[in-house]
N, C-alpha and C positions, 0 to 999 in steps of 0.2 A: 777312481771311485771318489765321489764327493764326500767331504766331511760335513757333519752336522754343524749348522751355524751356532755360534756362541749366543748365550742368552744374557742380555744386558738389562737386568732387573734387580735392583738392590733388595727387593723383597724375597728373592729366591735365596734361601739360606743354604740349602743342600740340593745340588743338581747331579749331573752324571759324572762330574770330573773325578771324584774319589771312589767311584764304584760303591757308594753307600747303598743301603738296603731299600731306601725309598726317597722320594722328593719331599722337600719341606719348603713351604711358602708362608711368609709372615703376613698376618692380617693386621696386627697392631702390636703395641709394646708388650702385651701379655698373652697373645694368642697366635699360634701358627697351626696350619693344617699340614698333615703328613698324608701323602697319597702313594699307593702302590698297587700293582696288579700282578697276579700270578695264576696260572692254570696249567694243567698237565693231563696226560692220558692215565688211565687206571693203573695202579700198582698192586691192587688186590682184586679178587673176583667179586666180592660182595659189594653191590652198588651203594648200600647205605654206609658201609665202612669207608668206601672210596670218597663219598661226599663229605664225611667227617674229616678225613685226612686232608682233602683238598682245602677245606676251609681253615683247618688248623695251620696248614702250610702258608696260606695266603695272609693270615693274620700275624705270622711270625715276624715278618719284616717290620711291622709296626711296633711290636714289643721290643725288638732289638734296638729301636731308636728312642725308647722311653716314652712312646706315645700311648694314648688311650683310644682304641678303635671305637668309632661311633656308628657309621653306616657302611653298607656295602652293596654292590650290584653283582648279581650272578653273571657269569660268562659260560656259555654252554655250546658245545658242538656235539651233535648227536645224529646217528644214522637212522632217522625216523622211519624209513621204509623197510629196514632190514632187522631192526632190533626192537623187541617188545617195549612199548612205551612205559610199562610198569618199572623197568629199570631206571628210566629217567626220573620217574616220580620218587623212587627210593634214593637216588643220588641227591636230588633237590631236598628231600626230607632230611637226609643225613647232614647236608650242609646247613640247613635251617636250624636243626637242633644244636649243632656245634656253635653256630653264630649266637644262638640264644644263650648258650652256656657262657660265652664270652661277653655277653651284654651288648651285642651288636645287632642293629636292625638292618635286615636285608630289604632294600626298597623296591627291588624288581630286578631287571637285568635284560640280557639279550641272548638269543639262541640262533644258531645257524645249522642247516643241514651239513653234516660232515661224515665222511666215511669212517672216521675214527672218533670214539668218545673223548671229549675233553670237558673239564670243569674246573672252575676256580672263581676267584672274586677280584673285583676292583674295590679297594678299601679306602675310606677317608677317616682320618684320626685327628685328634687334637693334642697339642703339647704347648708348653711355655717355650718361647723362642730361645731362652737362655738355658733350657734344660734338655735340649736335643742331644742325644748320644750318637756320636759318629763312630765309624770304624777306623778312622785314621788318626786317632789321638792317644794311642797307648804310649806309655812312658817307661824308660829304663827303670828297673826296680819293681815294676808292677808284676803281679802274679796272674796267671791265666786260668780261668775256670770254664769248664764245659759241663753242661747240665743234662745232656742225654747221651746214651751209648751210641757208638757207631756201628754201621753194618747194614743199614736198610737196603741199600742198592744191591748188595751181594745176595741178601736173603730173598728179596723180591724177584731177583733174577732166577734163583733156585725155584721159587714158586712158579714162575713162567715155564720153567723146564720140568715141572712136576716132580721136583726132588725135595720139597720142603714139607715136613710133617705138620699136622694140624696144630700141635702144641707150640711149635716155633712160630707158625703163622699167627697164632693168637698173641704171642709175646710181641712180635714186631708190629702188629696192627695196633695194639694198645699204646706202644711208644709213639707211633706216628700220629695217632689221634689226640695225643695229649697236648693241650695248649701250652704255650710258653708264657702265659699270663702270670701264673704264680711265680715262676722264676724271675720274670721281669720285675715284679713287685718287690721281691727280695733284693734283687740286684741294685735297684736305685737307692736302697737304704744304705749302701756300702760304698759310696763315692766312686762308682764305676767311672773309669776313664775312657773306655772304648768298648764297643760291642758290635757283633754281627750275629747272624744265625747261620748254621751250617746246613747248606742245601746242595745244589747241583755241582758246585765246584769241589765238594768234599772238604774235609778238615784242612788239608794242606792248601787247597786253593783259596779258601776264605782267610786262612792265616797269611798267605802270601799278600793278599790285598791289604790286610791290616798292617803288616810289617812295612810294605812299600809305602803306604800312605802315611804311616807314623815315622818312617825313616829309622826303624829299629830292627832288631833280630830277636827271634824267640828260640830259647832252648827248651825243647819238648821232652818231658819225662814220659817216654812212650809206655813204660810199665804201668803208669797211673791212669792212662786213657781208658775210660769205660767202653766196653765192647758188648754187643748183643751176644747171647749164648750161641756157641758153635759157629760163629761167623768165620773164625780162622779155618775151621774144617771145610766150610763151603768155599772159601777162597782157595784152599788147596785143591778142591775139586773143580777149580776153574769155572765157578759160577760168577763170571766177571761181566758186568754190564758194559755196554759200549762207552758210556760216559766216563767210566773209570779209566779206560784205555786213553781217552782223549785228555783227561786230567793229567794222567801220568806223563804222556808225551809232552804236554806243554810245561809242566811244573818241575820235572825231575832235575833240570839244570839249576834250579833255585833251592834245592834241598840237599843238605849235607848229611848223608847217612853213613854210619860207620861200616867198615868192611865186615861182611858177614851178617848184616842186619836181616832179620827174618823177612823174606820177600812177601810172604802172605800177609803179615802185619802191615807191611808197607802198602800193599794193595788196599787194605782196609782204610788206611789213612788217605788214600786217593779216592775212595769210594764215594760217588755222588749220593747225597742223602735226600730223602723226602721227609719234610717236616722234622728236620733235625733240631738239636738243642741250641740254646744260646751259648755263644763263645765270647767271653768278656774279660777285660782286664780290670783289676782293682789294686790299690796300694797294698804292699806286702803285709802291713799291719792289719789289714781288713780281711785278708783271705780266709784265715781259719774260722773267724766268726761268720763270714758270709756262707761258707760251705755248711757250717752248723745250722744256720738259719734256713738254708735251702732244704736240708734234710728234715728239719722240724716241720717245714711246710709241705712235705711230701715228695720233694725232688731228691730221692735217695740215690740217684745215679750221679749226682753232681760231684766233681772232683777238681782239685787243683792239678793241672796237667803241664804247667811250664812256667817259665820266667822270662820276662822281657828284659833284654840287655841292649847296650848301645850297638848300633849297626856294625855288622861284620861283613865278610865277603859274600856270604849267602844269607838270605833273610830267615831261613829255617834250619835249625840244627837239631837232629834227632839224637837222643841219648838212650 
């Protein structure tokens, strides 16, 4: 298998080497562009909600890097001959409304015939070159903050299996539709040292990338981690998405879990998230005020969930 060639361009500030959330390219001393792309198949049945969730998810990488999203292009796959075109219109409308909420202009996009629905955005954002937030720069002594509850993969799997009641569907949909814009605005006021967003690799997967990149270890206070309602019950009911099993298979050797640790909670920590929250490190003296300001701004799920320590044998320790 051929490896991708290296990029020899001093203006490329962030590429693929550190598994950061987006690429960053410097235009001049005071301006850089951030670019990212994301799309996926529906996680809910309502096409308008799906469009909103897809756009919130696509913009999340930008917020995690401290950027201001500016423009976007739609990416659409749609079975035009077998599915009512009204569904496509609702998807695009949902995405358009969510982008407008974020202050982002959708310039157009591209669509292809596809047997399975897919939707998302390619996003361009702006940032100061010296204010880019990376996922690989956490420091021992920092505290770790998570802004949204976990469990979207498990609950949307229950939805696919017709086991999720309407009240829980509403809760998980609201969480997935919520932009990380406000959380990012609060985060950057508190000397954030590193950040990522929690998506397909689950909490533990994105933590692994942060710790390996930072050459540190995290001690997770698992009792403090915010969870969606009843997610442990659905994990016990084996509403387990395929991505969770893949995450667990790859990551379990890097996770130090105590004997007898709740296996259902462990599955939630591996659960792939759609439009998950920001996961970021701040100096210990900033953590309490940061969470307070997140709550005041409406991010009431935000919690301190762990502490960064010098590297140990494994990058993730569960307590």
